[in-house]
FITORDREN-904972 format. One line per 5 residues: number of its first residue (from 1); their letters; for each residue x, y, z of N, C-alpha, C, O. Coordinates in steps of 0.02 Angstrom, whole numbers, plus 50000, padded with zeros to 5 digits. Layout:
N
NUM) a) X/Y/Z/X/Y/Z/X/Y/Z/X/Y/Z  ... $
***
This chain:
116
1) mplik) 49564/50485/49980/49587/50478/49911/49641/50425/49907/49626/50369/49885  49703/50439/49925/49753/50387/49918/49739/50329/49966/49721/50339/50024  49749/50269/49941/49739/50208/49980/49799/50163/49968/49821/50154/49912  49824/50134/50021/49872/50080/50015/49847/50021/50055/49832/50027/50115  49841/49964/50021/49814/49903/50050/49868/49849/50046/49892/49833/49992 $
6) vqtsi) 49886/49822/50103/49937/49770/50106/49904/49704/50125/49869/49700/50176  49914/49654/50084/49890/49587/50100/49952/49542/50104/49996/49546/50061  49954/49501/50155/50013/49458/50165/49994/49389/50191/49941/49379/50220  50039/49343/50179/50028/49274/50201/50048/49262/50273/50035/49210/50301  50081/49312/50302/50104/49303/50372/50059/49341/50420/50015/49379/50400 $
11) apdaa) 50070/49330/50484/50030/49363/50536/50075/49399/50585/50090/49372/50639  50098/49460/50568/50140/49497/50615/50102/49518/50677/50040/49516/50678  50139/49540/50728/50105/49562/50789/50072/49631/50777/50090/49668/50732  50024/49646/50819/49983/49707/50811/50025/49770/50813/50010/49818/50777  50076/49772/50854/50118/49832/50858/50155/49844/50793/50160/49902/50770 $
16) aiatl) 50181/49792/50763/50216/49798/50698/50169/49823/50644/50188/49864/50603  50108/49798/50644/50058/49818/50595/50040/49892/50604/50038/49929/50555  50027/49913/50665/50009/49983/50678/50064/50030/50657/50051/50082/50626  50126/50013/50673/50183/50055/50654/50190/50058/50578/50200/50111/50549  50183/50000/50546/50188/49997/50472/50134/50040/50440/50149/50078/50394 $
21) lktls) 50072/50034/50462/50018/50073/50432/50029/50148/50439/50016/50186/50393  50052/50170/50496/50065/50241/50507/50122/50266/50462/50119/50320/50434  50174/50225/50455/50230/50243/50412/50208/50247/50339/50224/50295/50304  50171/50196/50316/50147/50196/50247/50100/50254/50234/50101/50282/50179  50059/50273/50282/50014/50330/50274/50053/50394/50260/50037/50431/50214 $
26) aqlaq) 50104/50406/50300/50145/50466/50291/50182/50464/50224/50186/50515/50189  50209/50406/50206/50245/50400/50143/50199/50411/50083/50217/50446/50036  50139/50382/50086/50092/50390/50030/50070/50462/50022/50065/50487/49966  50058/50496/50077/50040/50567/50073/50097/50607/50041/50084/50650/49999  50157/50593/50061/50215/50629/50034/50223/50615/49958/50232/50662/49919 $
31) htkkp) 50218/50552/49939/50227/50534/49868/50172/50563/49823/50185/50583/49767  50111/50563/49848/50055/50587/49806/50043/50662/49814/50003/50691/49778  50078/50693/49862/50070/50764/49876/49997/50781/49894/49970/50832/49873  49967/50736/49933/49899/50746/49956/49899/50745/50032/49942/50714/50063  49851/50780/50063/49850/50782/50136/49842/50713/50167/49802/50672/50143 $
36) etyvm) 49880/50700/50219/49875/50634/50252/49805/50624/50282/49785/50567/50293  49769/50677/50294/49701/50670/50321/49655/50632/50273/49602/50608/50294  49674/50627/50210/49635/50589/50160/49662/50519/50146/49630/50481/50111  49720/50502/50174/49752/50438/50159/49722/50383/50202/49710/50392/50262  49710/50325/50171/49686/50266/50207/49737/50210/50198/49763/50199/50143 $
41) tlfea) 49751/50175/50252/49794/50116/50249/49754/50056/50273/49710/50062/50316  49770/49999/50246/49733/49938/50263/49782/49880/50263/49826/49876/50221  49774/49834/50310/49819/49777/50316/49777/49714/50327/49736/49711/50373  49789/49664/50285/49756/49599/50293/49811/49546/50300/49853/49538/50256  49809/49511/50355/49861/49462/50370/49836/49391/50363/49776/49378/50359 $
46) niamt) 49884/49346/50360/49870/49274/50362/49824/49251/50305/49779/49211/50315  49837/49277/50246/49798/49259/50187/49835/49203/50150/49896/49206/50142  49799/49152/50129/49830/49098/50090/49853/49126/50023/49813/49149/49983  49919/49124/50012/49948/49153/49952/50008/49110/49930/50040/49077/49970  50022/49113/49864/50084/49086/49839/50117/49138/49794/50084/49183/49769 $
51) fggtt) 50182/49132/49785/50219/49173/49739/50278/49131/49715/50314/49103/49756  50287/49127/49650/50341/49087/49624/50335/49013/49641/50385/48977/49644  50273/48991/49652/50262/48920/49667/50274/48899/49738/50273/48840/49754  50286/48948/49783/50298/48931/49854/50250/48969/49899/50220/49019/49878  50244/48946/49960/50203/48980/50009/50245/49018/50060/50220/49036/50114 $
56) eavcy) 50308/49032/50044/50350/49073/50087/50318/49142/50095/50274/49160/50055  50338/49180/50144/50310/49246/50158/50306/49288/50095/50354/49293/50057  50248/49319/50084/50235/49358/50023/50186/49414/50038/50147/49409/50085  50189/49467/49998/50142/49523/50004/50116/49544/49936/50152/49542/49886  50054/49564/49935/50024/49597/49877/49999/49665/49902/49964/49668/49952 $
61) vevks) 50018/49717/49867/50003/49785/49889/49966/49821/49833/49985/49818/49775  49912/49855/49851/49875/49897/49804/49883/49970/49825/49874/49987/49884  49899/50013/49777/49902/50085/49789/49855/50118/49740/49863/50110/49679  49805/50154/49766/49757/50188/49723/49754/50261/49743/49761/50279/49802  49744/50304/49693/49740/50375/49707/49702/50410/49651/49705/50390/49593 $
66) vgtms) 49666/50463/49669/49633/50505/49619/49686/50545/49583/49729/50577/49614  49683/50543/49518/49733/50579/49478/49778/50530/49442/49764/50470/49439  49833/50556/49416/49879/50515/49378/49946/50510/49415/49975/50561/49434  49969/50450/49423/50035/50438/49452/50084/50429/49395/50071/50390/49348  50139/50464/49398/50189/50461/49344/50233/50400/49354/50236/50371/49408 $
71) paqtl) 50268/50380/49301/50316/50324/49308/50369/50338/49362/50389/50293/49398  50391/50400/49367/50441/50417/49418/50411/50409/49488/50445/50385/49534  50348/50429/49497/50315/50422/49562/50307/50348/49581/50322/50329/49637  50283/50308/49534/50272/50237/49551/50338/50201/49565/50340/50156/49607  50391/50220/49529/50456/50190/49543/50479/50209/49614/50502/50166/49651 $
76) amsqd) 50473/50272/49631/50494/50295/49698/50451/50261/49752/50477/50241/49804  50385/50256/49740/50342/50223/49789/50359/50150/49795/50361/50123/49851  50372/50116/49740/50390/50046/49743/50452/50035/49785/50455/49990/49827  50503/50077/49774/50564/50072/49813/50551/50083/49888/50572/50044/49929  50515/50137/49904/50501/50154/49974/50458/50101/50008/50473/50077/50063 $
81) fcqti) 50402/50083/49975/50355/50037/50007/50385/49967/50015/50375/49936/50067  50423/49943/49966/50455/49877/49973/50504/49878/50031/50505/49831/50071  50543/49930/50036/50592/49935/50091/50557/49939/50158/50576/49905/50206  50505/49981/50162/50469/49990/50225/50435/49926/50247/50440/49906/50305  50400/49893/50202/50364/49832/50218/50413/49776/50238/50402/49741/50287 $
86) saaia) 50466/49769/50199/50515/49717/50214/50546/49727/50283/50554/49679/50321  50564/49789/50299/50593/49803/50365/50544/49791/50422/50563/49768/50476  50481/49806/50410/50430/49801/50463/50407/49730/50477/50397/49711/50535  50398/49690/50424/50368/49624/50435/50409/49567/50404/50385/49510/50401  50470/49581/50382/50516/49530/50359/50493/49490/50299/50506/49430/50294 $
91) vpper) 50460/49524/50252/50446/49494/50187/50498/49522/50139/50503/49583/50132  50537/49479/50106/50589/49505/50062/50559/49546/50004/50506/49529/49978  50592/49600/49985/50566/49643/49931/50551/49605/49866/50505/49623/49829  50590/49553/49853/50577/49514/49792/50515/49470/49797/50498/49435/49749  50482/49471/49854/50419/49434/49862/50361/49482/49876/50311/49464/49906 $
96) iyief) 50368/49544/49853/50316/49595/49860/50297/49620/49791/50339/49647/49755  50234/49612/49774/50207/49641/49713/50166/49702/49732/50130/49702/49782  50172/49755/49692/50133/49816/49703/50095/49833/49639/50124/49836/49585  50031/49844/49646/49989/49867/49590/49970/49940/49603/49944/49957/49656  49984/49983/49554/49966/50053/49558/49906/50066/49513/49905/50043/49456 $
101) adakg) 49856/50102/49538/49796/50116/49499/49775/50188/49508/49764/50211/49564  49768/50223/49452/49740/50291/49453/49664/50286/49453/49636/50241/49422  49632/50331/49488/49558/50332/49489/49535/50401/49468/49566/50452/49483  49480/50402/49432/49449/50466/49415/49411/50490/49476/49385/50450/49515  49408/50556/49485/49376/50584/49544/49305/50562/49555/49284/50551/49612 $
106) yqwgw) 49267/50553/49501/49197/50533/49509/49190/50459/49527/49135/50436/49543  49245/50421/49526/49244/50351/49544/49266/50339/49616/49275/50282/49638  49275/50394/49654/49300/50389/49722/49253/50428/49767/49250/50490/49761  49218/50394/49811/49169/50428/49854/49195/50438/49924/49236/50399/49949  49171/50491/49955/49189/50506/50025/49139/50556/50053/49121/50604/50019 $
111) ngatf) 49116/50543/50113/49073/50590/50149/49010/50607/50110/48987/50664/50111  48982/50557/50076/48920/50568/50040/48927/50602/49972/48877/50620/49941  48989/50612/49950/49001/50645/49886/49057/50608/49849/49078/50555/49871  49079/50635/49794/49137/50608/49759/49189/50663/49749/49175/50721/49764  49247/50645/49725/49300/50694/49714/49299/50722/49642/49345/50757/49622 $
116) g) 49247/50706/49604/49245/50729/49535/49181/50761/49515/49173/50783/49458 $
***
């Protein structure tokens, strides 16, 4: 159900990526109050990107989950995820965009079925 996808213009080492993905997985489960066994994390590195007209280190993050995320939840997630990502791969928080998207259960498939 919950998914966090990080795309970045830099290419961190594999150990940093693995640690980041595990941390984000636990954080996303906590924020969405869903079992971590359903959380998926994804990392795409070395993508050609610009932000603010420059090619300095940047991240685009997508967070999707079945159900509705409240404004308080997305604010808390934005704070946590920006801090976590910045600390792990040295992209400044002001160069991280996060998109939050609610999904209806019938629009999310898993194990040959859907959640709706």
